[in-house]
N, C-alpha and C positions, 0 to 999 in steps of 0.2 A: 310634776311636783309643784304644789302651790306654796310659795314662800311669803312670809310676812315681814313687812318693814316695821320692825319693833323699835322705832325711834321714840321721841318724847310725846307723840300723839298729835302733833301739828305738822302739816307738810312743810311749813316754813321754819320750823324749829323754834318758834317763839313761845314764851310762856303764855298761858291762856287762862283766863278767869275760870273757865269751866273745869279745867283740870284742878285748879286751886280749890274750887268748891267741892269737887269730888274727894280730894285728899283731906280737906278740913272737916268733913263730916257735916257740912251745912246741907241737910237734906231731910226728907221725911216722906211719909205715907207708906202704908203696907196694904196690899190687896190680896184676898184669898178666895179660893173656890174649893168646894168639896163635892164630889159625886160618889155614887155607889162604887165600890163597897165601903168607902169611908162613912157614908151616910146610910140612912134607911133606904130600902128599895124604893125607887120612884121619887126621890127627893134630892134637890140640888141646893146647897147652902153657899151664899156669897157673903163676904164681909170686907169692909175697908175702914181704916183710920186715915182721915185727911189731916196731915201735919203741915201747918202753915206758920208764917211769922206770928209771934205772940201778939195777941190783941186784935188780930184781924177777925172780922165778924163773918159768920156763915149762917145762912138761913135755909130752912126747908120750905120749898115753894112748889106749888102745883100749877100746871098749865094744861088746859083741856085740849082735846082733839079739835083741830081747827082746819076749816077749808079757807085758804088764803085768796084764791081767785078761781074764776070759772074756767073750765076747759076752753081753750082757744084764745083766751086773753093773754096778754104779755105778763110775764112773771114780775112781781114787784121785787125790789131789793130788800134784803134782810140785813139789818145792821147787827153785826157780831161785836166783839169787844173793840177791835181796831179797824176792821174792814167790813165792807158790804159785799154780799154775794147774792145771786138770784135765789129767791124763795121757791119752794116746791108747792105743788097744788094743795096738798093736805099733809098735816103733821099729826103724829100720834100724841095722845095725852101722856104727860110725863110728870114724875115727882123728882125734884132735884135738890141736892144739897149744894147750894149756890153761894159762892163768895159774893159779898154784897156789892163790890165795885165792878164786877165783870159780868158779861153776858153768859158765858159758859158755866160749867158746873164741875165739881170735883167728883161727883158720883151721882147715880140716879137710876131710875127704872122707867120703862114705858108700859103702856097698857097691854102690850103683847108679851110681857114677862121678860123682856131683855134688860139686863142690868150691866152697867159699865162702871169701872173705876180706872183711874189713870195714875201714873207715877212719873216723877221727874227722872230723866236719865241724862248723863253727860257723855259725849262720845268724842271721837277724833274730829268730827265735823264741828265747826264753830257754830254756836247758837246765835241766830240773828237777834239783834236788839231793836231792829226797825219795826215800827208799828204798821207794817204792810203785809202781815200774814195772819193766819188764824192761830190762836192759842190752842194748846192741847185740850184745855177745858172747853173751848168752843167746839172742837172736833168731837169731844165726848157727847155734848148736848145734841149736836147735829146727828150723830149716830143714833141716839135714842129717838129723836123726833122723826127720823126718816127710815129707820131700819126695823123690819117686822120680825127679824130673827137675829141671833148673834152673828151669823154669817153675813146677812144683809147689812147689819150695822157696821161690821168690819169693812165691807165693800164701800159703804158711804164714807167712812173715815179715810181709807186709803185713796179713794178717788179724789176727795177734797184736799188731802195732804199733797198729792202729786200736782194738783192744779194750782193751789194757792200757797203751799208751803206752810211751815210752822215757825213761830217766832214772836218777838215782842216782849216787853217787860211782863214778868209773871208775878210781880208784887207791886202794889199801888204806889209805894213811895221809894222804890229802889229800881231804877231803870236798868241796872246791871244784872239783876236776877233773872236770868233766862235759862231755858233748858229745852231739850228734846223730850219726847214722851214715850212711855209704854202704856199699854192698855190691857185690861182683863175684861173680856166681853162674854157674857154668860146668858144662856137661855135654858129652857127646861130639858134640852137634849144634849148640850155640849157647851164647851167654852173655847174661846180663842185667845191666845196670848199674842199680842201685836207689839213688836218692838221697832222703834224708828230711829233714824239718824238723818236729819235734814228732810229731804223728800223721799228717802229710800226706807224700805221696811222689809221685815220677814214676819211670818205668822205661823204659829204652831197650834194645832187642834188638840184639844183635851176631851176625852170621852169617858174617863173613869179615874177614880182615885182623887188625888189632891194636887193643887198647884198654887203657887204664890208668886208675886212680883214685888220688887222693891226698887231701890235706886241704882240698879245695875242691869246690864244686858245678861240674859240668862238662857237664851235659846240655843246658841251655838249653831250647829249644822242640822239640828233636828227640827226642821220646819217643812210645812206642806206648800207654802206659797211665799213669793217674794216679789218685790217691785221689778218691773222690766229694766234690764240693763244694770243691775246692781253690781255684778262682777266687773263690768267694764268701767263703771264709775269708780269703784275701789282701785282698780288698776290705774286709771287716769290720775287719781289723787296720790298715787304712790303708796297706798296701803298694802298692796300685794304685788308680787312679781312672780315670774316663772310660769310654767304651763298650767292650764286650767284644771281645776278640780271639779268633781261632780256637783258639789255645793260648797260655797264659801262658809266658813265658820264665822257667823255674824258677830259673836261676842269677841272673838280674837281679832278680827279684821277691823271692827269699828270701835272696840273698847279702848279706853284711855291707856290701859296697860299693855296694849299690843299683844305680843305673843304670850304674855303672862296672864291674860284675862280670858282664858278659854272657859272658865267657870265663874260664877258669881260668888265672891267670898264676902260680900257685904254682911256684917254681923247680924243685922236685923233680918235680912233675907234668910240666912241660915237658921236663926232662931225660929222664925215663922214657919219654915219648912219642917223643922223638928217638931213643933207643936201640932202641926197638921198631921204629920205621919204617925203620931201616937194613936190616931183613930183609923189608920189606913185599912185595917182588916176587921175592925170591930163593928162598923156601922153606927158608931156612937157620936159622930159629929153632927149635932143638931144646932138649933139657933142659940141655945144657952151655951153650948161649947164654943161656938164662934164668938159670942159676946165675951166669954172668958178669955179667949185668945186676944181680942182687941183690948182687954184690960190689963194684959201682961206688961209688966215694967221691964223685964229682962231685955237688955239690948235696946230699950227705948221704943218698943212697939206702941205702948201708951206713952206718949212723949210729953215731957214737961221742960220748960226753959225758954230760951230765945226762939226756938221753934217748938210748937206744942200741937197736940192733937186737938183741933178746933171743932171737929164733927166726926161722927162715926155712923156706920150703916151696916145693917144685916138684912139679907133677903132669904126667904125660904120659898123655893119654886117647886111645884109638883109636876111630875111628868105627865100624868093623866089630866085632861081638862075636866071642867065641871059638866053637868048635864046639858048645858046650853052650848058647849063647845068652847067656852072661854078658858083662858089660862087661869089656873089656881095658884095664887102666890100671896105671901104676906111679907110686909116690909116694916122695918123699925129703924129709926134714926134718932140721934141725940140732938143735932142742931146746935150744940154748945160744946165747950171744951171738956176734955178728960172723961172718957168712958168709964174710968175707975170711980168717978164720982157722980156721973150723970146717968139719968134713966133713959133707956131706949123707949121711945114713944112709937106706937103703931101709926103707920101712914096709910092714907086712902086717897084714891083718885076722886076728882070732882067733876061734876057735869058742867057743860058750858052754860 
């Protein structure tokens, strides 16, 4: 029997900023994916609203495919937001919705048709404020630049997460604003939901229907992959006790609510799920329907106020490649606040 230590969320019993943020509702972003039968056959639809501190600027930027060094030469260092890591030999062309002050991105796509959005999550693990790790937004960009499929991009993110950790201030003028991350990673065949706490993670594969993520842990024990040693880590931290289970319930073990958080009850998550499921069996969720979801004000999916929707993104990816074998996809982004008022502009890759 696996028992949960359902204390106040911190192993030392102290009050924690991350719990305060979770309770106070200072949070944002919603990310969505729809696959058949919610969409037309052979079509995958992705959408995200990036909710950030009011007034923060976000731009749509394109970066071409690049060979960074010749085979056999030493790898140069790549400067991310706070730390440098070794560069890889070649990176994919990407289109990013990028916060102006950071290296990473809130959402984006690569030339192989991989699309990623991330979310802030707060867990029982303390978020590091030290500028000695990768931001979740850095991990997102690295996944796009280095991953040729959703599964590959997930592998890039989890490998770098375990190697360098995640952390550091996530707002330019507020060093206390830190968080862990979840990711929705999508290509023309499948999606992966990746939820993290410190350097540990679980990943759930999605091949049909709809899925969304928000500012809560939502996977539970329904995952295909997890970080090595995750159960022993939770046991060492005092999050669980008792005999081993086949799988730990990630939401319950790592969620701030402990035993009460086996499911995500975040109002925006629930509203987003409800809006997606309206299309579940009709095949009617297309790009226009996704844009309408992002413009929804119920429960703050389109957010106004101290936190606001500063940029929005929709992608349409087709299962079948074109005659030349290339991925067929279309992408739209606002690059400015409020999808309820802003036009979604078509985005295109650039040649080097």
